[in-house]
C-alpha positions as a printed Julia matrix, in Angstrom:
82×3 Matrix{Float64}:
 23.1   -50.22  78.63
 19.65  -50.12  80.25
 17.54  -46.92  80.12
 14.2   -46.62  81.84
 11.65  -44.0   81.46
  9.64  -43.65  84.65
  6.17  -42.31  84.29
  2.53  -43.11  83.72
  2.38  -42.26  80.15
  1.77  -38.49  80.36
  2.81  -36.15  77.51
  6.09  -35.26  79.25
  6.77  -38.88  79.72
  6.28  -39.49  76.04
  8.37  -36.47  75.04
 11.2   -37.85  77.26
 11.02  -41.39  75.66
 11.05  -39.8   72.22
 14.13  -37.78  73.11
 15.92  -40.82  74.52
 15.1   -42.98  71.46
 16.42  -40.27  68.98
 19.53  -39.79  71.04
 20.3   -43.49  71.23
 19.84  -43.81  67.47
 21.98  -40.74  66.67
 24.7   -41.99  69.02
 24.41  -45.4   67.25
 24.68  -47.34  70.46
 22.72  -50.43  71.62
 20.46  -49.74  74.56
 17.62  -51.52  76.08
 14.83  -48.8   76.72
 12.06  -49.74  78.97
  8.88  -47.73  79.76
  8.08  -48.07  83.5
  4.44  -47.17  84.11
  3.73  -49.28  87.27
  3.65  -46.92  90.05
  5.02  -49.43  92.59
  8.14  -49.95  90.41
  8.51  -46.17  89.89
  8.52  -45.74  93.69
 11.56  -48.06  93.97
 13.52  -44.97  92.81
 14.08  -41.73  94.69
 11.58  -39.84  92.59
  8.81  -37.48  93.65
  7.55  -36.29  90.28
  7.61  -37.88  86.9
  9.0   -38.1   84.33
 12.19  -39.77  85.51
 15.16  -41.1   83.58
 17.19  -44.03  84.92
 20.44  -45.19  83.2
 21.93  -48.4   84.36
 19.83  -48.3   87.54
 20.95  -44.71  88.34
 18.36  -41.89  88.45
 19.83  -39.02  86.42
 16.88  -36.68  86.22
 13.25  -36.46  87.43
 10.39  -34.05  87.37
 11.14  -32.46  84.07
 11.97  -33.26  80.37
 15.65  -32.63  79.84
 17.0   -31.23  76.61
 18.42  -33.54  73.93
 21.78  -32.18  74.76
 21.35  -33.11  78.36
 20.18  -36.61  77.5
 23.26  -36.97  75.24
 25.42  -35.93  78.07
 23.73  -38.42  80.57
 24.19  -41.3   78.1
 27.72  -40.54  77.1
 28.71  -40.08  80.74
 27.29  -43.37  81.57
 29.18  -45.04  78.79
 32.5   -43.63  79.82
 31.84  -44.71  83.45
 31.5   -48.42  82.53
């Protein structure tokens, strides 16, 4: 599983990354987590505001920091759809 955090490093982007890392650890799964800070790479996704969360190249949320429960749902759904 590949997870990308889209954002320039703002506090909300950091909060999203922290939540994602905690969730991956709690679910005991292997995931490659990448911080995408390059604006040109961020613009490759249909995102207007950061932060954004991409799981296996699918944008699942943008413009807000989802709750830990939401992040868990996004990840488990991606795992079941493989």
